[in-house]
N, C-alpha and C positions, 0 to 999 in steps of 0.2 A: 733242792724243796719241792713238794708235791705242787701238783694245779692246783688247789685250794690255798695253799699257803703263797705261792707268786702271787695269785690275783688278790688275796688279801694283803700282801706289801704293797704291789703295786696302785692300790685302792687307797690304804693309806697314806702312799708318799704323795699321789695324785692330790689327797681331800688336804694333807698338811699346806702344800706349795699352794695352791689356788687358794684356802684361808689366810694364807700370809700374805701372799700379793693383794687381796681385796681386802685385809682387815686389820693390820698391822701396817704402822707409819715407819716406813722406812725408806731410803734413797730408791727410788725405782718403784717405790709400791703405788697403789691406785688411791689411797688417802693422801700421799705426798705430792700426787701428780694433782688433784682436785685442790689442794692449799695450795700450791706453787702457780696453778693456770687460775687460780680466782674459779673455780667451780667447772671448767674447761673439762667435756666429756671427750673420752680418746676415740680418734678417726676409727678407731679396729673396736668401739666397740656398738656405735651408732654412727653409719656412714651417711656423709652428705653427697648426695647425688647430683650435684651442680659442681663446676669449679669454683665459681663464686662462692658459693657455702662455705667448701673447706679453705680457701684461704681467709675468708672471714673467721673461723674458729683457730686457723693458725693465729689471725691478728689477735685474738680473742685470748689467747693462750699468754700471751706477752714475750718476753724474753726468760724469763724464768721457769717458766710455764713450757716452752719449746726445748729449753736448756734439758727440763726434767724427763719429757716425752722422749728426747734423742737419746737419754742416758738409760731409761727406760726400757726399750727398744734393742740397745745394745747388752744388758743384762735380763732384767727380769722376763723379759718377753722373747728371752732363747730358751731359756730354764723352763719356763712355763709348757710350751707344747712340748717341751722332751722329757718333761717330769709326768704330761697326760698321756704321751705315747705309749708307753708301756701297761697303762691301764686298758686304753683302748684295744691297744692289738690284741690281749690276752683274753680280755671281755669276747670279742669280736670272734677270737680263733675257739673259745670255749664254746661262743652259741653254735656255729658251723660246723664243729669238728663232726659230730652225729647226723646231721643234715644230709640227705641225698642228693644235692647240688652238682651241677655239671660244671667242670672246670674253671670255665668263664664268670660264673656267678661267686664262686667260689673266691676267685681271685679279687673278682671286683669288690666284694665284703670286706675281705681283707685287707684290700690296701685305702680302704678309706680314712683310717687313722694316720696315713702316711699321707693323703692327698689333704690331709688339715692342717698339717704339718708343714706341708710343701707350702702350701696358700699363705699358711701363717708368716712362715719367713717371707715369701714374696712381699706379702703385705708389710711386712717389718723393714724389710729393703726400701720399699716406694716411700713409705712415709718418711725414713730417715733423707733417704733423696729430697725431699720437697722440705722437709726442715730444715736441710743443710744448705740449699740454695732460697729458705725464706730472706726476702721477700719476692725475689724473681719467682715466676710464673711458671711453671712447667705443666701447663694444660693438659697435655695428651697422659699425662701420671696423673695427675689429681682427679681427671675422668676417669681414668681407669679401675682407680683406688677402690672406688666401693663395689663394683663387682668384684675386685679378688676379694674385698671384706665380704661378700654376701657368699660367694664359693665356698670359703674357709668356714663361712658361721654354718650352711649347709651341711657341710663335708664333718663338722665337729658335731652337729647334732643328729646326724644318721649314725656316723661312728658309737653313738652312746647309746641312740634307742634302738635301732635296729637290733643289737641282739639283748637287748633287755626286753623287746615284743618278743622275740625269737626265744628266749628262756621263759618269759612269762607264758607261753602260749604252751611250751613244753612241759610244764610245771602242772598248770591246767588241765591239760591233755591224761598226765598222770594220774591227776586226781580221780577223773573223771572215767579212766582205765580202772584204777582199782578200786574206786565204789560199784562199776559196773561189773567187777568180777567177784564180789560178797557173794 
């Protein structure tokens, strides 16, 4: 596969998986969770920054919602980050390849997609432990969860937008240089 076709395939696969999980109704999907949890919002979508708020949401999900959330974390929420990882990695690699960066910065940027996936998996484990032990309260884990979610979210956004900005700037500079050369 060429670089362009690899990126195109990774983009298409990531888009299809994200679309299916968020808009189609099947066990583990967001619409199914919303239905079974009476409109509950996933802890990994919008974190709760107090233990009390986390447990209130777990309670509000009710039994069927909590079962759906646990199933989702063992299936769909493993597939999703693994499906997005190749896209984010290839995108970042393509963006930083032609840049004159020191080794540390290059490694840092290329590691962002992996950081996202690692924190997503850590978040999934934390949510599963909370769900499996509910209604018993695990204060430390419930207190740490929103920060794990925040790091995951930051890493995912950086892994997406840093390469897009790099490629956008590169594109604009090439257009400016082309006009200046006329």
